[in-house]
MIBASE-194326 format. One line per 4 residues: number of its first residue (from 1); for each residue x, y, z of N, C-alpha, C. Coordinates in pm, whole numbers. Example, Ala and Ser with C-alpha at 12.3 -4.5 7.8 and 13.67 -1.06 7.14 Angstrom:
2
1 = 1319,-569,780,1230,-450,780,1320,-330,780 | 1285,-225,708,1367,-106,714,1290,3,787
This chain:
319
1 = 138,-143,-6,2,1,-18,74,128,23 | 21,199,-96,158,345,-90,152,407,21 | 237,502,69,256,556,192,182,678,156 | 120,718,273,17,815,277,34,926,401
5 = 39,1065,327,76,1193,455,-102,1183,489 | -125,1265,646,-228,1252,711,-304,1315,609 | -487,1255,673,-575,1318,581,-671,1352,733 | -746,1502,732,-799,1501,847,-941,1642,783
9 = -1011,1536,780,-1173,1603,717,-1272,1654,843 | -1324,1785,810,-1347,1834,901,-1462,1875,863 | -1598,1844,937,-1734,1859,937,-1823,1956,1031 | -1844,2057,1005,-1947,2123,1114,-2076,2101,1136
13 = -2139,2055,1017,-2274,2031,999,-2304,1876,977 | -2283,1801,1041,-2290,1657,1000,-2456,1642,1029 | -2472,1536,967,-2649,1470,961,-2621,1293,973 | -2715,1287,1052,-2726,1125,1020,-2861,1116,928
17 = -2761,1023,820,-2868,1038,634,-2986,877,662 | -3060,882,669,-3163,817,685,-3216,839,497 | -3199,675,444,-3232,707,311,-3354,555,278 | -3471,580,215,-3561,469,235,-3630,462,46
21 = -3723,380,64,-3809,346,-82,-3950,344,-95 | -4045,403,-152,-4189,423,-138,-4260,418,-267 | -4360,344,-311,-4399,323,-445,-4408,437,-487 | -4481,527,-400,-4505,693,-524,-4495,772,-382
25 = -4473,906,-406,-4466,1024,-313,-4604,1084,-398 | -4643,1100,-310,-4776,1194,-305,-4862,1272,-204 | -4897,1350,-204,-4982,1455,-120,-5071,1424,-75 | -5067,1426,63,-5197,1350,131,-5242,1230,210
29 = -5250,1125,188,-5210,978,255,-5048,954,301 | -5107,877,423,-4918,833,504,-4863,722,416 | -4757,769,354,-4647,724,285,-4558,643,389 | -4568,488,365,-4519,373,413,-4386,362,367
33 = -4291,400,438,-4143,351,369,-4098,257,436 | -3992,183,327,-3926,84,364,-3857,90,468 | -3797,-8,545,-3701,0,634,-3544,90,574 | -3550,197,654,-3429,284,609,-3315,210,649
37 = -3186,288,565,-3052,254,585,-2999,368,659 | -2947,371,707,-2899,489,818,-2739,489,828 | -2690,616,775,-2537,607,759,-2516,762,799 | -2426,729,858,-2320,879,902,-2290,980,795
41 = -2339,1114,799,-2321,1160,675,-2284,1327,658 | -2284,1406,597,-2199,1550,618,-2138,1516,512 | -2061,1651,469,-1946,1665,375,-1773,1557,431 | -1740,1624,523,-1629,1571,542,-1623,1437,628
45 = -1770,1392,669,-1802,1245,710,-1739,1152,624 | -1834,1242,500,-1871,1095,384,-1718,1085,320 | -1631,1187,313,-1475,1209,250,-1387,1126,304 | -1430,1135,448,-1343,1026,558,-1371,872,537
49 = -1476,879,502,-1498,716,467,-1488,714,365 | -1487,791,228,-1459,722,137,-1324,680,91 | -1220,772,177,-1122,766,174,-1058,632,199 | -1134,562,320,-1118,473,417,-1147,352,302
53 = -1271,374,270,-1343,278,165,-1206,207,35 | -1139,343,39,-1005,294,-70,-896,267,-51 | -879,257,87,-772,155,154,-714,264,205 | -765,396,221,-708,528,259,-720,536,465
57 = -667,633,520,-708,676,604,-687,793,633 | -822,828,703,-794,957,728,-930,968,888 | -858,1117,955,-925,1105,1074,-1081,1214,1024 | -1163,1181,1117,-1301,1286,1082,-1307,1386,1228
61 = -1275,1512,1199,-1313,1604,1360,-1427,1664,1276 | -1555,1640,1402,-1661,1644,1353,-1741,1712,1461 | -1845,1795,1446,-1897,1877,1563,-2078,1800,1622 | -2093,1736,1684,-2112,1669,1739,-2230,1722,1848
65 = -2350,1696,1849,-2453,1775,1980,-2580,1631,1997 | -2566,1607,2101,-2689,1551,2152,-2725,1392,2118 | -2840,1317,2156,-2816,1171,2102,-2812,1116,1956 | -2856,1243,1837,-2778,1193,1716,-2671,1217,1718
69 = -2590,1267,1759,-2458,1325,1749,-2409,1182,1793 | -2453,1119,1906,-2392,1036,1967,-2386,943,1859 | -2516,898,1804,-2550,788,1731,-2432,790,1628 | -2417,902,1551,-2346,914,1393,-2222,924,1454
73 = -2145,941,1556,-1996,932,1581,-2005,753,1584 | -2073,686,1680,-2085,546,1684,-2091,484,1537 | -2182,505,1440,-2130,454,1318,-2005,485,1272 | -1977,611,1267,-1858,663,1130,-1757,542,1227
77 = -1741,557,1325,-1619,439,1438,-1655,305,1368 | -1823,246,1351,-1801,112,1286,-1739,136,1158 | -1745,238,1071,-1687,225,972,-1572,209,990 | -1497,260,1086,-1372,219,1099,-1261,360,1077
81 = -1312,452,1069,-1310,616,1093,-1254,616,1244 | -1127,708,1243,-1115,801,1349,-1223,899,1380 | -1276,914,1493,-1363,1050,1513,-1272,1160,1619 | -1269,1271,1567,-1224,1357,1671,-1403,1465,1672
85 = -1437,1394,1816,-1563,1481,1842,-1523,1655,1900 | -1609,1717,1807,-1633,1850,1871,-1755,1920,1917 | -1764,1939,2043,-1878,2007,2133,-1942,2086,1976 | -2094,2010,1965,-2193,2164,1886,-2243,2166,1927
89 = -2342,2277,1915,-2480,2321,2018,-2580,2254,1963 | -2692,2225,2041,-2794,2150,1982,-2800,1969,1949 | -2894,1978,1851,-2881,1831,1854,-2843,1808,1702 | -2756,1691,1701,-2683,1694,1529,-2799,1695,1496
93 = -2818,1719,1342,-2923,1733,1272,-2994,1584,1187 | -3083,1585,1105,-3102,1422,1022,-3158,1474,872 | -3090,1414,806,-3125,1402,647,-3230,1308,605 | -3332,1290,516,-3404,1172,508,-3377,1196,331
97 = -3327,1046,248,-3351,1050,94,-3448,961,68 | -3512,985,0,-3675,911,4,-3681,849,-148 | -3658,701,-210,-3682,730,-341,-3816,646,-392 | -3883,664,-498,-3973,659,-547,-3996,547,-666
101 = -4049,490,-583,-3980,299,-696,-4052,313,-806 | -4161,372,-824,-4256,381,-970,-4197,482,-1034 | -4123,549,-1008,-4040,649,-1092,-3890,666,-1134 | -3854,607,-992,-3682,609,-952,-3634,743,-926
105 = -3740,808,-937,-3718,968,-891,-3663,984,-722 | -3594,1080,-678,-3528,1076,-517,-3574,1195,-517 | -3613,1210,-363,-3668,1324,-300,-3533,1326,-160 | -3504,1462,-139,-3423,1460,-62,-3468,1595,35
109 = -3461,1535,173,-3482,1651,284,-3400,1671,390 | -3372,1776,427,-3221,1822,460,-3305,1938,607 | -3254,1886,696,-3272,1963,852,-3184,2077,858 | -3194,2219,907,-3095,2279,931,-3030,2239,1058
113 = -2913,2307,1066,-2857,2269,1206,-2842,2410,1302 | -2787,2380,1419,-2835,2462,1565,-2740,2577,1483 | -2762,2694,1547,-2710,2793,1524,-2572,2789,1639 | -2449,2847,1601,-2324,2864,1663,-2321,2980,1662
117 = -2236,3036,1776,-2202,3139,1821,-2049,3180,1823 | -1987,3298,1822,-1847,3314,1798,-1745,3181,1884 | -1790,3194,2001,-1746,3121,2072,-1719,2983,2031 | -1822,2908,1944,-1814,2746,1930,-1742,2784,1808
121 = -1709,2876,1681,-1618,2893,1616,-1515,2899,1633 | -1472,2953,1717,-1300,2986,1759,-1285,2869,1867 | -1349,2741,1923,-1335,2658,1956,-1267,2593,1839 | -1411,2606,1773,-1339,2480,1603,-1221,2503,1565
125 = -1235,2636,1540,-1050,2698,1476,-949,2635,1541 | -978,2642,1703,-870,2586,1770,-780,2451,1761 | -924,2395,1747,-913,2227,1730,-870,2198,1649 | -900,2248,1532,-845,2214,1389,-723,2235,1406
129 = -662,2323,1409,-508,2348,1397,-433,2279,1513 | -502,2204,1603,-435,2180,1679,-401,1961,1628 | -505,1945,1567,-514,1820,1467,-458,1803,1407 | -419,1963,1314,-346,1902,1172,-178,1925,1213
133 = -80,1892,1117,41,1889,1106,89,1908,991 | 216,1965,994,239,2070,843,243,1985,736 | 260,1834,724,198,1737,644,64,1702,606 | -52,1756,655,-161,1717,679,-233,1812,568
137 = -328,1678,470,-422,1782,405,-539,1767,530 | -651,1859,488,-709,1888,609,-867,1963,481 | -946,1874,473,-1059,1879,373,-1135,1906,438 | -1182,2057,424,-1318,2156,498,-1454,2109,376
141 = -1494,1976,417,-1654,1978,315,-1793,1987,375 | -1882,2037,337,-1965,2046,324,-2065,2176,410 | -2200,2201,401,-2223,2334,457,-2155,2373,561 | -2168,2528,624,-2145,2579,736,-2318,2592,821
145 = -2256,2622,944,-2367,2637,1061,-2446,2732,1043 | -2550,2716,1055,-2592,2916,1088,-2538,2985,1223 | -2500,3085,1171,-2424,3132,1274,-2250,3130,1229 | -2187,3083,1159,-2068,3071,1105,-2005,3144,1010
149 = -1965,3287,999,-1922,3359,921,-1878,3284,767 | -1874,3340,660,-1860,3340,542,-1679,3322,485 | -1652,3418,611,-1471,3401,580,-1445,3283,706 | -1501,3184,744,-1466,3071,817,-1328,3016,740
153 = -1331,2975,584,-1231,2895,538,-1101,2976,540 | -1123,3102,533,-996,3209,514,-878,3175,606 | -1037,3177,765,-937,3185,879,-892,3052,920 | -963,2981,878,-901,2830,864,-792,2806,846
157 = -771,2875,700,-641,2897,599,-510,2922,673 | -611,3049,755,-453,3079,837,-439,3063,956 | -522,2978,997,-489,2925,1138,-415,2795,1149 | -399,2704,1033,-347,2580,968,-178,2617,982
161 = -112,2513,1065,54,2516,1042,110,2522,904 | 216,2603,881,266,2624,756,307,2493,705 | 271,2453,565,279,2350,518,168,2239,506 | 60,2285,592,-66,2210,589,-110,2228,407
165 = -209,2161,344,-280,2207,279,-446,2211,273 | -507,2260,232,-637,2298,262,-726,2273,141 | -785,2146,143,-914,2081,38,-1082,2143,102 | -1130,2254,8,-1237,2294,-19,-1364,2269,-76
169 = -1453,2169,-5,-1579,2155,-82,-1694,2206,17 | -1766,2364,-39,-1834,2439,46,-1902,2483,-38 | -2064,2568,35,-2150,2596,-2,-2199,2717,42 | -2280,2777,-43,-2377,2866,28,-2262,3001,35
173 = -2264,3139,126,-2171,3216,157,-2056,3217,146 | -2014,3073,244,-1893,3044,234,-1798,3034,113 | -1861,2976,9,-1833,2974,-139,-1858,3096,-184 | -1914,3169,-160,-1908,3310,-254,-1816,3386,-220
177 = -1789,3392,-73,-1627,3476,-57,-1542,3414,-51 | -1539,3320,-146,-1371,3270,-173,-1363,3270,-298 | -1511,3331,-406,-1486,3328,-529,-1458,3466,-525 | -1512,3576,-464,-1563,3721,-457,-1460,3844,-426
181 = -1420,3741,-276,-1305,3844,-195,-1205,3782,-177 | -1156,3702,-264,-1030,3602,-180,-915,3672,-120 | -855,3542,-50,-767,3633,90,-621,3561,31 | -552,3684,-16,-411,3607,-85,-345,3571,35
185 = -351,3588,123,-300,3499,233,-322,3353,311 | -443,3306,200,-510,3244,276,-549,3152,120 | -463,3094,84,-585,3091,-58,-551,2865,-34 | -661,2814,-89,-663,2682,-30,-603,2639,-152
189 = -530,2506,-119,-446,2382,-251,-567,2385,-340 | -742,2328,-284,-789,2292,-399,-900,2333,-367 | -1016,2403,-466,-1130,2425,-430,-1224,2325,-526 | -1311,2265,-470,-1367,2173,-564,-1539,2235,-549
193 = -1608,2247,-647,-1742,2288,-680,-1848,2204,-763 | -1957,2182,-749,-2024,2086,-834,-2068,2185,-989 | -2136,2095,-1096,-2187,2208,-1194,-2241,2324,-1188 | -2366,2329,-1069,-2449,2414,-1072,-2366,2514,-995
197 = -2310,2513,-880,-2258,2610,-841,-2115,2666,-929 | -2036,2601,-1019,-1984,2666,-1118,-2041,2754,-1225 | -2171,2710,-1267,-2266,2822,-1330,-2338,2914,-1270 | -2332,2908,-1179,-2412,3001,-1041,-2285,3088,-1006
201 = -2181,3066,-1003,-2078,3153,-990,-2019,3219,-1139 | -2034,3198,-1253,-1996,3220,-1377,-2102,3301,-1406 | -2214,3321,-1364,-2298,3386,-1432,-2372,3330,-1564 | -2357,3225,-1619,-2375,3184,-1700,-2421,3034,-1777
205 = -2433,2951,-1844,-2432,2866,-1876,-2294,2790,-1908 | -2236,2677,-1890,-2093,2674,-1909,-2139,2497,-2006 | -2176,2491,-2113,-2253,2376,-2194,-2132,2273,-2223 | -1990,2316,-2227,-1861,2247,-2301,-1786,2209,-2170
209 = -1718,2130,-2187,-1595,2122,-2092,-1487,2237,-2087 | -1470,2266,-2167,-1352,2412,-2254,-1438,2495,-2163 | -1550,2488,-2180,-1607,2663,-2070,-1542,2637,-1925 | -1593,2507,-1833,-1570,2463,-1746,-1425,2500,-1728
213 = -1354,2445,-1812,-1172,2435,-1756,-1162,2603,-1798 | -1274,2714,-1902,-1174,2819,-1896,-1225,2910,-1741 | -1327,2853,-1700,-1430,2944,-1570,-1288,2907,-1440 | -1269,2789,-1421,-1182,2753,-1333,-1050,2786,-1338
217 = -1002,2825,-1456,-866,2852,-1456,-871,2963,-1451 | -976,3080,-1475,-991,3228,-1429,-970,3214,-1294 | -1019,3108,-1174,-1028,3110,-1078,-903,3115,-1006 | -827,3034,-1074,-694,3016,-1018,-594,3111,-1053
221 = -621,3185,-1184,-534,3344,-1251,-567,3426,-1092 | -717,3418,-1029,-743,3542,-1000,-724,3540,-842 | -593,3373,-799,-538,3312,-657,-701,3315,-581 | -769,3240,-620,-895,3214,-551,-858,3050,-462
225 = -758,2984,-542,-694,2883,-521,-626,2823,-602 | -539,2736,-570,-401,2680,-654,-443,2582,-756 | -550,2563,-723,-575,2406,-802,-767,2412,-809 | -859,2427,-915,-1004,2419,-909,-1047,2301,-982
229 = -1130,2247,-935,-1200,2129,-1024,-1339,2191,-992 | -1417,2101,-1101,-1561,2157,-1120,-1652,2048,-1189 | -1718,1965,-1099,-1795,1841,-1188,-1900,1917,-1296 | -1892,1812,-1353,-1975,1840,-1468,-2121,1757,-1502
233 = -2165,1669,-1400,-2224,1495,-1383,-2149,1380,-1440 | -2264,1351,-1535,-2226,1235,-1635,-2083,1255,-1733 | -2060,1384,-1729,-1948,1443,-1848,-1848,1443,-1760 | -1835,1384,-1653,-1707,1379,-1513,-1658,1503,-1484
237 = -1552,1540,-1477,-1479,1647,-1421,-1373,1721,-1458 | -1363,1856,-1472,-1277,1923,-1505,-1173,1962,-1391 | -1062,1997,-1406,-954,2070,-1314,-894,2134,-1406 | -826,2265,-1305,-749,2370,-1401,-642,2391,-1301
241 = -517,2414,-1279,-378,2482,-1210,-326,2535,-1328 | -206,2610,-1264,-138,2691,-1362,-60,2614,-1455 | -72,2623,-1575,-43,2540,-1694,-116,2412,-1747 | -233,2422,-1648,-280,2255,-1661,-455,2255,-1686
245 = -483,2217,-1778,-686,2243,-1767,-700,2073,-1832 | -760,1986,-1777,-809,1850,-1772,-928,1814,-1772 | -972,1746,-1836,-1134,1681,-1854,-1131,1528,-1823 | -1198,1476,-1754,-1169,1331,-1720,-1319,1278,-1725
249 = -1328,1174,-1820,-1488,1148,-1871,-1503,997,-1821 | -1593,953,-1749,-1587,833,-1697,-1675,735,-1792 | -1698,613,-1793,-1778,508,-1899,-1906,575,-1830 | -1966,541,-1928,-2136,528,-1882,-2162,436,-1743
253 = -2216,428,-1694,-2285,344,-1532,-2407,336,-1539 | -2493,247,-1508,-2632,271,-1417,-2647,354,-1281 | -2731,429,-1272,-2716,504,-1174,-2881,489,-1064 | -2818,453,-955,-2913,443,-858,-2948,574,-792
257 = -2836,635,-710,-2850,764,-636,-2706,787,-666 | -2785,923,-670,-2660,1028,-644,-2624,1104,-565 | -2674,1097,-433,-2637,1100,-305,-2483,1036,-286 | -2384,1121,-220,-2236,1086,-205,-2167,1074,-339
261 = -2169,1087,-455,-2108,1089,-564,-1998,1201,-558 | -2043,1354,-497,-1944,1410,-491,-1812,1455,-389 | -1911,1393,-249,-1826,1335,-174,-1739,1261,-182 | -1765,1106,-259,-1664,1019,-280,-1513,1067,-375
265 = -1568,1169,-467,-1473,1214,-539,-1387,1305,-478 | -1410,1365,-384,-1329,1421,-311,-1216,1328,-197 | -1298,1263,-139,-1223,1166,-93,-1093,1088,-171 | -1162,1055,-293,-1062,960,-353,-941,1062,-384
269 = -1032,1165,-422,-945,1318,-494,-792,1305,-402 | -847,1332,-263,-791,1375,-190,-656,1266,-131 | -697,1148,-121,-606,1035,-88,-511,1022,-186 | -558,1062,-318,-451,1072,-449,-304,1134,-419
273 = -400,1294,-344,-273,1366,-334,-204,1301,-241 | -241,1261,-132,-212,1248,0,-73,1131,-7 | -84,1037,-126,1,907,-170,54,954,-252 | 100,1102,-291,185,1160,-354,154,1171,-523
277 = 45,1124,-562,-18,1127,-705,-16,1266,-716 | 10,1288,-869,14,1422,-976,-193,1414,-960 | -171,1556,-980,-323,1605,-1000,-395,1505,-1129 | -326,1469,-1236,-412,1396,-1319,-464,1249,-1282
281 = -380,1208,-1176,-403,1071,-1078,-519,1101,-1016 | -507,1183,-993,-569,1238,-850,-749,1287,-933 | -780,1336,-1008,-856,1338,-1128,-894,1228,-1172 | -842,1151,-1223,-897,985,-1290,-954,904,-1134
285 = -884,936,-1005,-908,830,-900,-1087,909,-883 | -1071,1019,-847,-1210,1113,-796,-1321,1086,-912 | -1341,1106,-1027,-1408,1029,-1151,-1449,947,-1113 | -1387,811,-1084,-1426,681,-1112,-1434,683,-970
289 = -1423,711,-878,-1489,739,-734,-1637,768,-759 | -1696,923,-796,-1822,992,-851,-1891,873,-937 | -1803,805,-1015,-1940,696,-1063,-1980,579,-1033 | -1851,557,-921,-1900,439,-827,-2027,476,-732
293 = -2016,555,-706,-2115,622,-636,-2237,615,-666 | -2256,667,-805,-2359,700,-808,-2463,534,-846 | -2355,393,-886,-2409,322,-874,-2492,261,-763 | -2455,327,-656,-2488,197,-534,-2647,322,-471
297 = -2719,189,-376,-2828,231,-359,-2804,400,-252 | -2948,444,-214,-2953,543,-109,-2835,647,-83 | -2784,633,47,-2668,722,101,-2534,635,81 | -2535,510,19,-2436,438,4,-2273,522,-88
301 = -2180,519,-48,-2100,561,-113,-2030,499,-208 | -1934,492,-284,-1867,433,-370,-1790,335,-302 | -1813,213,-381,-1765,85,-367,-1597,42,-434 | -1497,13,-352,-1358,-1,-390,-1366,-65,-526
305 = -1443,-227,-516,-1360,-288,-641,-1456,-204,-785 | -1532,-118,-729,-1609,-67,-857,-1503,27,-914 | -1454,146,-804,-1368,226,-830,-1220,152,-926 | -1121,53,-866,-1047,11,-951,-1071,-59,-1057
309 = -1256,-120,-1069,-1285,-125,-1230,-1245,-20,-1334 | -1347,82,-1241,-1406,206,-1349,-1287,308,-1410 | -1173,321,-1285,-1078,385,-1329,-975,381,-1445 | -984,280,-1508,-896,264,-1572,-969,256,-1733
313 = -1083,254,-1691,-1147,307,-1827,-1234,476,-1852 | -1147,572,-1728,-1183,692,-1761,-1091,757,-1832 | -1167,780,-1897,-1071,899,-2025,-1039,1013,-2012 | -891,1061,-2018,-828,1176,-1995,-814,1262,-2116
317 = -812,1431,-2116,-862,1465,-2218,-750,1579,-2148 | -658,1632,-2210,-605,1785,-2241,-655,1887,-2285 | -753,1985,-2221,-768,2082,-2279,-727,2191,-2337
């Protein structure tokens, strides 16, 4: 097994993910769901799990509260992930994904997290900085709880020990702040976004991979991140770095659930970087992991055998 630098994932707004099936979703009558599948969820949680599935190791710093938080931590430990718990206000949230068996449509219900104050935010920054070492890849992934300012990613970048690399896959105001008010002294190593986020930030459709790559390259040139990665759904993902634009296209696969595809990508991509592999190898492994994840039901992430089978079949293009 290749040597690996430490990976620390950060999940400020985790959720206990429940997924179930029902014949048809309609308003009015009680809908009798199937027995639920229960998984620990949240961006960084899933990134850590995906890295473990693929033979790597990652520690997960997770903000947890109440009985649901305790259940989430127990599930994560059962999956073989080392948990670094951080006290969070209120009860850890839950989410529900319901697949309509008559049509295959999936409905996703996500509850909000509890409000954070300045003291909780400061404690989180200090805990992350203590857990990271100069060779650590720190992955900040998922949404931020209410009350956490949009400057949190920049504050985290400044708090990390010199040499640590920050991978960011977030959304909402924090994502907007990164793009529109980049901090030259707090530039992340990697910024990942999905297709909707890229097009929303660009203010226009990005119909071709070359369009997405040009937008991502513009972010790199503007100092937003050292490397920008944008997903394009079934068309794979695009990566831009200084002097490099890549597009990786996966083979066609059956789609059961799109939940966890992005997190599987980030887990595989980060693991490849932690093993000292280059941007092209990381993009290939991430693309294969995302494709493998959509093949699995409910909130299940990628499966290692699928990733290993799909990776050689992913087609890489230089743009």
